[in-house]
N, C-alpha and C positions, 0 to 999 in steps of 0.2 A: 212450169210453164216459161218458155223462153218467149221474152219479150224485146230482146235487142232488135235494133234495126237491122235489117237484112243487109248484106254486102251487096246484093244484087237489085237493090231498091234505091237509086240514086237519087230519088224524089226526096227521101226520108232527110229530115234535117236534124243534124247531129247538135247535141248540147252546145257546143264551142260555137255554132254559127246562129244559136237563138239568144234573142235579148230578153225575152219575157220570162214567165214560169214556165217550167217544163210539165209538159202532159204526157211525157212518155216514160214508163217505168224501164229504166236502162243505166247501166253503168258504163256506157260507151265512154272508153278512153280513161276510165279512172284507176288509180293504183290502189288496192285495198291489201291491207295486212290483217292476218287473222291468227291469234294465239292458239295452239294447240290444234293446228289443221294438218298435220301429218297423217291423219287418221279419223275415223268417226264422224261425230257432228261437224268438226271444222272442216273436214275434206270435203263433205257434202255441201257446206255453205261456198267453199272456194268453187266447187264445180258449179254451183248455180252463179256465181259470180261471173266465171268465165263465159257461161252460156248465155249471158245478159250482157256481154259487151266489155268487161273489165279489161283493160289493156294488160295489166299484170297482177298477179296476186301472191303474196308472200305469206308462208305460213312460219310463224315464229314458235319454235317447239323446243322443249328440253330433250325429247326423244330422236330416234332415227327414224326415216322414212320408210314405207314398206312397199308392196307391190301395187297397192290400191293409188298411193300417191305416184308410183312412176308409171301407171296406166294413163293417169289423168295428165301427166307431164308429155307423155306421147301423143295425147288427145290434142293437147295446146301446147305445141313445142314453143320454146321461149318465152313463154307467158306464166309458169308458176314455178316459185322458187322455195326454198326451205333455208332458214336461218337458225341456228342454234342459240337458245337463251333460256334463262330460268325467270319466270314471271316473278317469283318471290324476291329477285335482286333486281331493283330498279335501274341500276347501272346497266345491267345487260340489256334490258329492254330498251334503254335509250341509245344504247350502241348499236342494236339491231336496227331501230327506226332510222338512225343516222345513215347506216349502210343502205337502208333501203332508199332514201332520198337522194343519196349519192348515186346509186344505180339507174334509179328509175325517174329522179328529177323532180318527184312530188310525193306526196301521200294525201289521199282525198277520204279514205275512211279505215276505221279501226274496229275490228270485231273482237271484243274481248271475250273468248270462248275457252281458255284453259280451265280445266277444273278437275276435281277428284271427288270421289263418291266413297262412302264406307256406311255399310248399314248394320246397325246392331244396337242393343237395348242401351238407353242413356246411362245406366249404372255401370256398364261393360265397358266404356270408352275409356282408353288410357288418356294421359296429358298429352302424349306425343301425336295420339291419333287425331285428338281434338285440334291441335296446333297446326298438324300437317293440313288438314281441311281449310281451316281459317287463313293459314299462310296463302295457299294456292287459291281459292274461290274469293275470298275476300279482300286481302291485302293485295294479292298478286294483280286482282283486277283492277283495283283502286291505281296502283302503280302502272299499269299498262295504260290506263285511261289517261293518268295525268301526263305520261311521257308523250302520248299522242296528243293531247291538247297543246302542249308546250310547242311540238312540231307544228301544228297547224296555226297557231299564233305567229310563229316565227316566219313561216311562208306565206302569211296572208291568206290561207285557205280556209274556207267556212266547211271544216270536215264535219263527218258524222262517227259517232261513237255508238257502236251497238253492244250491248252486254248479252252474254248468254245466262238467263236466269234460270228458273225450273218452276214447274207447277207445285213443287214440294215447298216453294216460297209463300203458297198460298194457303195449303193446308196439308196435314201430314198424311204419310201413306203407312195406313195400319198394318199391311201385310210386312212390310219392311222398312221400320222406322230408323230416322236417323236424325236426332235432334241437332247436331252440328252442322250437317248439310244443309238442312231445310234454313237453319238459322243464317248460315252463310249466305245462302242464295237470296233470303229475304234481306239481307243487308246489301245486296247487288241491286234489287230493285229500288230500295230507299236512295241509295248512291246514284242511281239514275236520275231520280227527280231531283235531287240535291245537286248534282252537277249540271244538270239541263239549266237549272235557275241560275248558277254561278257563270256558265259559260256562253248564255245567250248573249251577253254583250259582245263576245267575238263571233257571233254567227255560227258557233260550234253547236250541234244537235246532238242530243243524248237520249237513247232510247234502249229499250232491252226486248228480247223474245224469251218466252217461258214455254220450253218443250215438255211434252208429257212424256209418254212412253214411246222410246225411240230404238229402233234395232241396230244396236251396237255392241261391242265386246263387253260392255259393262252390263248389258242386260239380256245377255244369252240365257239366264236361267228363267226369265220371267214368262216365257211361254213352256217353259219345261214343268212349270208347277201342276200336281196333278189336278187341281181343280181350276185350271185356268180358263176352260170353257165356260164354268160356271161364274167365274169371275165377271167375264165378258158380258154375259146375259144380265149380271145384277148391274154393272156399272152402264151399261148402255154404250150407245156411239160405235163409231167403226169398230168392227171385231177383228182388230190386228194392231200391231206396233207400227210406227210410222217408219218410213224408210228416211235416211239422213236428208236426201235430196229434197223430200216435201216439206223441210223446214225453211228451204232456202227462199221462197218468195217473200217471207216476212223480212228476212235480212236484207234482199235485194231491194226491196221497197224503201227500208229506213235508210239504206246506204245512198239511195237515188235522189236527184234533184227534184223528182215528182214528190218527195217529201220534204221540201224545203220549208215547210210551215208545221211539220210535225216534228215535236220534242217533247221528252218528259212522259211517254208513254210507254206500257208492256203490252206485247202481243201474245197471248196465250196460244200455242199449236199444240193441241191435245184431242184432237178427234172426238172431243166431247167425253172420252173415258175418264171417269173420276180416278182419284188415287186415293180417296179416303176410305 
């Protein structure tokens, strides 16, 4: 749902012109950074931010952009950019944020979205596989949030940090278990609450979104299961995976000034489909 003020409606008051609490869910004029936004969920969040008035969106990603990113850049010329960085190395995240501020003049929101997944029995995980999941999903998330908070404080901006957690942080997926993945995402949700408490003194809000089953390259196998239709009937809820854009509303709200008193919460977006 696009909720940004229309360019053809001059009577709409922009956040810059308002002195009181915001009643519009809009990212009008904001600069938003999203880790892991070259594709998948992150790119869907970027599209939602742009369609709701964000001035500029930066993808901070270790990989290369693809056709989907190029298509969005064509739709929003001069508004979406990609910067290469490794979330497991805090210095590269700090450098990326410094570049964003140098180019755009500010940073108002950081979506901590970069993540890895790997599903197998706990007894079969190697040390390297476990460390990879925690390094990206948990340690990388912490480094990214901290780098953003330092920038907000330096700029005097009451910024918003939004983590991508997971429904796997609430309960296990019996069909395709991943103890390290679920544990790392549960750590993200706990970190959300603790950082929200610590950074409230600076006016920084910290929240998270927990997606359920989303149609991405990482979940292509889900509807290919021979008993997928039976699973849907058993779990109930919407009988399909979510499209990446359907997550965007939760992120847009949490990034917006309409959520100025919202901090330390997690928003599950799972279509009521259970994963246990």
